[in-house]
N, C-alpha and C positions, 0 to 999 in steps of 0.2 A: 504494500500500500504506500503510495507516495503521499507525503504530508504537505500538500499544497493548499490546504484549507486552513486559514487562520481567521475564521469568523469569530473573533474574540471581542469582548467589550460590548455586549449587546445592549446594555442600558446606558452606557456612557457616564456612569457616576460611580463613586467609590463607596465602599462599605467600611472604610477605615475610620476609627474614632479620632478625635482630636489628638489623643496621645499615641496615635498610630498603632493601636492594638486592633487586630482583626476582630470583627464581630459579625454575626449573621443577622441580616434584616429578617423580619417576619415573612416577607415575600419569599426570600430565599429558602427559609425553613419550610414553608408551605410547598414550594415547588419541589424541594428535595423529598418531601413526604409523598407527593403525587408520583414522582419518578420511582421512588422506592417501592410503593405499593404496586405500580405497574410491573416492576421487576419481580416482586414477590408473587404476583398473580401468574406471571409467565413461567415462574419456576415451580408452580404447584405440583405438576406431575413428577418432576424431578425430585422435589421434596418428598413426596409420598413414597417414591421408589428407592431413594438413596440417603435421605437425611432424616434424623429423628427430630421431634419437636424441639428438644433441647438444643440440638445443633442449629436449627433455624432460629431459635431465640437468641443464640449467640451471633449468628450471621446477620440477622436483620439490622442491628445497630451499626455493624461494620459497613454495610451497604449504604444505609442512610447517611452516615457521617462522611463516607467517601464521596457520595453525590453532593452533599452540602459543601464539602471542601472544593470539589471541582467547580461547582457553580460559583462559589466565592472567588476562586482564583481566576476563572475565566472572565468574570465580571470586572475584576480589578487588574486584568492583564496589562493594560496600558497605563495604569496609575501607580502600580506598586511593584518594585523590583523583585520582591520575594514571589509574588504571584506570577510575574512574567517568567522567572526562572523555573518555578514549579511546573507551570503549564508546558513550557518548552521541554523540560525533562520528561514529562508524561508522554509528549509526542514521540520522543526518542524511544520510549519503552514499548510503543505499540508494535506488535510483531508484524512482519511483512505479510504473513499468511492470513491475517484477519480479513474477513470479508467486510465490505462496506455495510453499514447498518441499513436496515430496512424496517418498514412497518410490520408489526406482528400480524400473524394470521388472524388472531382473535380481534384485533382492532379493525382489520380490513373487513371481517364479517360483520362487526358492529356497525361500521360505516354503511355497508350495504343494507343492513336491517333498518337503520335510522332513515336512510334515504328512501327506502321503499315505503316506509311508514308515512313519511311526509308527502308522498306523491298522491295519496288517496284523499 
């Protein structure tokens, strides 16, 4: 995968406090929760087959916090040196063999359902 996509800084403002300590805005926390539950729902079959509830309980906050960190760092990419370096390092870690992201099958089916419902 070629990393020629630097769509960073989507909101154009910083989440740094006046003392330059990072903090998460409510919006970022909410967005992280939505993304995390989408991941959790997509993993449900895998969870049932391979992970115990205790393992999922341990995994869920790791996923949520990693998402929140990535959202924070990408939002502050052009404002904060640490965020800039962290994001660039993450780009370097993405394996060449990873496929491009795509919409999940569940979401595509949901879109079809909603669109068919609104046509009537």
